[in-house]
VMD Tcl script that draws the C-alpha trace (Angstrom):
set ca {
  {176.66 104.72 149.99}
  {175.17 108.17 150.24}
  {171.99 109.07 148.38}
  {172.02 112.52 146.89}
  {168.68 114.19 147.74}
  {169.05 116.46 144.74}
  {168.86 113.48 142.41}
  {165.68 112.28 144.13}
  {164.16 115.73 143.81}
  {164.94 115.89 140.09}
  {163.52 112.43 139.55}
  {160.28 113.37 141.29}
  {160.13 116.62 139.29}
  {160.62 114.75 135.99}
  {157.87 112.26 136.84}
  {155.55 115.10 137.78}
  {156.24 116.86 134.47}
  {155.60 113.68 132.53}
  {152.35 113.13 134.44}
  {151.22 116.72 133.84}
  {152.14 116.49 130.15}
  {150.14 113.29 129.72}
  {147.14 114.75 131.52}
  {147.21 118.00 129.57}
  {148.13 116.78 126.10}
  {147.71 113.02 126.19}
  {144.08 113.02 125.20}
  {143.94 116.43 123.50}
  {142.97 114.90 120.17}
  {139.97 113.02 121.51}
  {138.88 115.07 124.52}
  {137.57 118.62 124.59}
  {135.76 120.86 127.05}
  {132.42 122.60 127.16}
  {129.92 124.22 129.50}
  {126.38 123.20 130.43}
  {123.70 125.68 129.37}
  {119.95 126.08 129.53}
  {118.83 127.25 126.10}
  {115.36 128.74 125.95}
  {112.65 127.78 123.46}
  {110.75 130.41 121.49}
  {107.21 129.25 120.73}
  {105.38 130.41 117.59}
  {102.43 129.42 115.41}
  {102.36 128.68 111.69}
  {99.12 130.61 111.01}
  {97.83 134.11 111.62}
  {95.82 134.04 114.86}
  {93.77 136.28 117.11}
  {95.01 136.21 120.72}
  {91.96 135.65 122.92}
  {93.67 135.10 126.28}
  {97.21 135.24 127.70}
  {97.53 133.21 130.89}
  {101.21 133.79 131.84}
  {103.51 136.71 132.58}
  {107.25 137.29 132.41}
  {109.06 135.26 135.08}
  {106.18 132.85 135.73}
  {107.07 129.22 136.53}
  {105.24 126.68 134.38}
  {104.95 122.92 134.21}
  {104.94 120.86 131.04}
  {101.43 120.92 129.56}
  {100.32 124.16 131.26}
  {98.18 126.46 129.09}
  {100.07 129.61 128.13}
  {97.64 131.29 125.74}
  {94.45 130.66 123.77}
  {94.07 131.71 120.12}
  {91.27 131.95 117.56}
  {91.28 131.36 113.79}
  {88.32 132.54 111.71}
  {89.31 130.37 108.76}
  {88.80 127.20 110.83}
  {85.14 128.03 111.49}
  {84.56 128.86 107.83}
  {86.24 125.70 106.56}
  {84.45 123.57 109.15}
  {81.04 124.93 108.09}
  {81.92 124.35 104.44}
  {82.88 120.72 105.10}
  {79.79 120.08 107.22}
  {77.59 121.52 104.45}
  {79.46 119.41 101.90}
  {78.84 116.22 103.88}
  {75.16 117.12 104.32}
  {74.85 117.84 100.57}
  {76.53 114.52 99.66}
  {74.28 112.56 102.00}
  {71.12 114.33 100.72}
  {72.12 113.81 97.10}
  {72.86 110.14 97.73}
  {69.52 109.71 99.51}
  {67.59 111.36 96.64}
  {69.48 109.33 94.04}
  {68.80 106.13 95.98}
  {65.09 106.94 96.04}
  {65.13 107.62 92.30}
  {66.78 104.28 91.57}
  {64.33 102.49 93.87}
  {61.45 104.14 92.01}
  {62.94 103.08 88.66}
  {63.22 99.50 89.90}
  {59.64 99.62 91.21}
  {58.49 100.96 87.81}
  {60.21 98.08 86.01}
  {58.66 95.56 88.38}
  {55.19 97.08 87.82}
  {55.73 97.02 84.06}
  {56.72 93.37 84.22}
  {53.68 92.50 86.30}
  {51.31 94.32 83.91}
  {52.85 92.61 80.88}
  {52.78 89.25 82.59}
  {49.10 89.66 83.50}
  {48.27 90.77 79.95}
  {50.15 87.93 78.33}
  {48.74 85.39 80.76}
  {45.27 86.72 79.95}
  {45.91 86.33 76.20}
  {47.22 82.85 76.87}
  {44.03 81.96 78.75}
  {41.90 83.40 75.92}
  {43.78 81.38 73.34}
  {43.43 78.26 75.48}
  {39.67 78.91 75.82}
  {39.29 79.53 72.07}
  {41.21 76.37 71.37}
  {38.86 74.42 73.63}
  {35.74 75.86 71.97}
  {37.06 75.13 68.51}
  {37.80 71.57 69.53}
  {34.25 71.11 70.79}
  {32.80 72.56 67.54}
  {34.98 70.33 65.45}
  {33.88 67.37 67.49}
  {30.22 68.28 66.99}
  {30.62 68.85 63.25}
  {32.81 65.96 62.45}
  {33.98 63.66 65.17}
  {36.34 61.80 62.84}
  {37.98 65.01 61.45}
  {40.99 66.19 63.50}
  {41.20 69.78 64.69}
  {43.45 71.43 62.12}
  {43.85 74.67 64.05}
  {44.86 73.03 67.36}
  {48.52 72.99 66.39}
  {48.41 76.68 65.46}
  {46.85 77.59 68.81}
  {49.43 75.53 70.70}
  {52.20 77.25 68.78}
  {50.72 80.66 69.63}
  {50.51 79.74 73.32}
  {54.15 78.61 73.27}
  {55.16 81.88 71.60}
  {53.36 83.86 74.32}
  {55.16 81.90 77.05}
  {58.50 82.61 75.42}
  {57.61 86.30 75.18}
  {56.75 86.41 78.90}
  {60.05 84.70 79.72}
  {61.99 87.17 77.52}
  {60.31 90.14 79.22}
  {61.17 88.69 82.64}
  {64.83 88.32 81.65}
  {64.95 91.83 80.19}
  {63.48 93.38 83.31}
  {65.81 91.40 85.62}
  {68.80 92.58 83.56}
  {67.63 96.17 83.87}
  {67.08 95.74 87.62}
  {70.60 94.27 88.03}
  {72.08 97.22 86.15}
  {70.18 99.68 88.34}
  {71.30 97.92 91.52}
  {74.93 98.02 90.37}
  {74.59 101.70 89.54}
  {73.03 102.30 92.94}
  {75.91 100.46 94.68}
  {78.52 102.42 92.69}
  {76.92 105.77 93.50}
  {76.62 104.80 97.17}
  {80.31 103.82 97.28}
  {81.29 107.11 95.66}
  {79.16 109.06 98.15}
  {80.73 107.09 101.02}
  {84.22 107.89 99.72}
  {83.42 111.60 99.39}
  {81.92 111.63 102.88}
  {84.98 109.86 104.33}
  {87.32 112.36 102.64}
  {85.32 115.30 103.98}
  {85.30 113.61 107.41}
  {89.12 113.36 107.35}
  {89.32 117.07 106.57}
  {86.96 117.77 109.47}
  {89.19 115.75 111.81}
  {92.20 117.68 110.53}
  {90.39 120.95 111.29}
  {89.62 119.66 114.79}
  {93.31 118.86 115.32}
  {94.17 122.38 114.13}
  {91.61 123.76 116.57}
  {93.32 121.89 119.42}
  {96.58 123.64 118.52}
  {94.91 126.97 119.25}
  {95.73 126.26 122.90}
  {99.41 127.05 123.41}
  {100.91 124.58 125.90}
  {104.23 124.63 127.72}
  {106.55 122.02 126.12}
  {108.62 121.59 129.30}
  {109.05 122.63 132.91}
  {110.66 126.05 133.19}
  {110.09 129.75 133.62}
  {108.68 132.25 131.16}
  {111.47 134.58 130.13}
  {109.36 136.81 127.91}
  {105.79 137.10 126.60}
  {105.64 138.82 123.20}
  {101.83 138.95 122.81}
  {98.85 140.72 124.33}
  {95.15 139.90 124.30}
  {92.83 140.93 121.45}
  {95.64 141.38 118.95}
  {96.20 139.64 115.62}
  {99.61 138.01 115.36}
  {101.15 136.99 112.00}
  {102.39 133.47 111.37}
  {105.75 132.38 112.81}
  {106.00 135.48 115.01}
  {107.62 134.75 118.44}
  {104.85 134.35 121.01}
  {106.41 133.14 124.26}
  {109.98 132.26 125.28}
  {110.50 129.61 127.96}
  {113.77 128.72 129.66}
  {114.24 125.30 131.27}
  {114.92 125.10 134.99}
  {118.00 122.94 134.46}
  {120.54 122.47 131.72}
  {119.53 121.08 128.34}
  {122.60 121.43 126.13}
  {126.40 121.59 126.07}
  {128.37 124.26 124.23}
  {131.91 123.10 123.52}
  {134.87 123.47 121.17}
  {136.86 120.93 119.17}
  {140.52 121.99 118.88}
  {141.71 122.92 115.40}
  {144.47 120.29 115.38}
  {142.13 117.45 116.38}
  {140.88 115.01 113.73}
  {137.57 113.99 115.30}
  {134.86 111.78 113.82}
  {131.68 113.59 114.89}
  {128.37 113.65 113.04}
  {124.93 115.01 113.88}
  {123.19 112.44 116.08}
  {126.36 110.76 117.41}
  {126.23 109.96 121.13}
  {129.19 110.68 123.45}
  {129.86 110.60 127.18}
  {129.91 113.88 129.08}
  {131.60 114.14 132.51}
  {131.74 117.01 134.96}
  {135.30 118.30 135.44}
  {134.76 119.33 139.08}
  {132.50 116.36 139.92}
  {133.76 113.29 138.01}
  {130.98 111.14 139.45}
  {128.36 113.20 137.55}
  {128.05 112.09 133.93}
  {125.56 111.33 131.20}
  {125.32 110.72 127.46}
  {124.61 113.51 124.97}
  {124.09 113.74 121.25}
  {125.51 116.14 118.67}
  {122.94 118.65 117.42}
  {125.26 121.11 115.69}
  {128.85 121.46 114.48}
  {130.17 124.78 113.16}
  {132.64 124.76 110.24}
  {134.15 128.09 111.40}
  {137.29 128.35 113.48}
  {136.98 130.69 116.47}
  {139.12 131.57 119.47}
  {138.37 129.40 122.48}
  {137.20 130.98 125.74}
  {139.95 131.04 128.37}
  {138.06 128.63 130.62}
  {137.85 125.96 127.90}
  {141.52 125.96 126.87}
  {143.97 123.22 127.80}
  {146.37 125.92 128.96}
  {144.55 129.17 129.85}
  {147.68 131.25 129.15}
  {147.97 130.05 125.56}
  {145.43 131.17 122.97}
  {143.71 128.32 121.16}
  {141.26 128.00 118.29}
  {138.67 125.44 117.40}
  {135.20 124.66 116.03}
  {132.09 125.30 118.11}
  {129.81 122.30 118.75}
  {126.49 121.77 120.54}
  {125.24 118.63 122.29}
  {121.73 117.83 123.52}
  {121.42 116.75 127.14}
  {118.72 114.43 128.50}
  {116.12 116.09 130.81}
  {117.29 114.14 133.85}
  {120.92 115.36 133.73}
  {122.48 116.70 136.99}
  {124.82 119.34 135.61}
  {124.69 122.88 136.99}
  {124.12 125.82 134.70}
  {127.55 126.97 133.51}
  {129.36 123.88 134.84}
  {132.50 122.87 132.95}
  {132.44 119.39 131.43}
  {134.72 117.19 129.37}
  {133.61 115.29 126.26}
  {135.56 112.33 124.97}
  {135.24 111.45 121.27}
  {136.52 108.65 119.10}
  {139.56 109.65 117.04}
  {139.08 109.56 113.26}
  {140.25 106.26 111.79}
}
mol new
graphics top color blue
foreach p $ca { graphics top sphere $p radius 0.5 }
foreach p [lrange $ca 0 end-1] q [lrange $ca 1 end] { graphics top cylinder $p $q radius 0.2 }
display resetview
């Protein structure tokens, strides 16, 4: 039995077409392409500042944490002095008020002591008078009882009760003053703590006056010069990372893909399949645009899709401009 080579050739050709079709269109609904990019970061400041020093130039290489520029804000000095004066005023006022309350308490204690001495003196006089009267009554008539002794004893008892009442009144007044003193001290402490928090906030704002590099990279452009006043949110310095930090890709218009901001997907290099990492969606455009030739399934056929951006981890190994494939989960 002869084997026709033409049949074998057609069989191989059909298998090759099926293989190519599966590779090109088999995963078109869940796989799309993109390129690795290094997007620069434009640094700005949310207050008007005076530029004191600029420590970098265009094209300079910087490390994360390097000082790029130093600013100055006059309002920070003014607000700091105001808060320091406020704390000093609160502390002085609390000290003076504490001294006043202490003096009031000392005055009450002195008043109580004077009254107690006076009443004790009257009590002693009454006791002495009572003793003299008893002796006279005994001399005049030994058998006649002292009629006024009960009255004197009652008067002495009344004086004792009066001393006790004054003591209680003064103690009540002292307790009230102490409570008032504690309340005013607590209020002063609260005001001082609040002013202290504002001072710490001003210190943190002062630390931000040193512009630091947020990552390793090179300075693409410096927009500021020394001894100039720059308005808030104006671009100050633009830094580009050394490596790639994001993926720019396209989802085909006929693909129903479940992708949301923050979703994590796997990204694989097309030319180097062993190089891969995970990335997260940071932007999805609702507009349909024509795909670049390099990112089409078939370069000869025009295609349209939605532009998407993915964040890459700092340790990724993709080259700038390298083509990658991103596989998503089809919409259920």
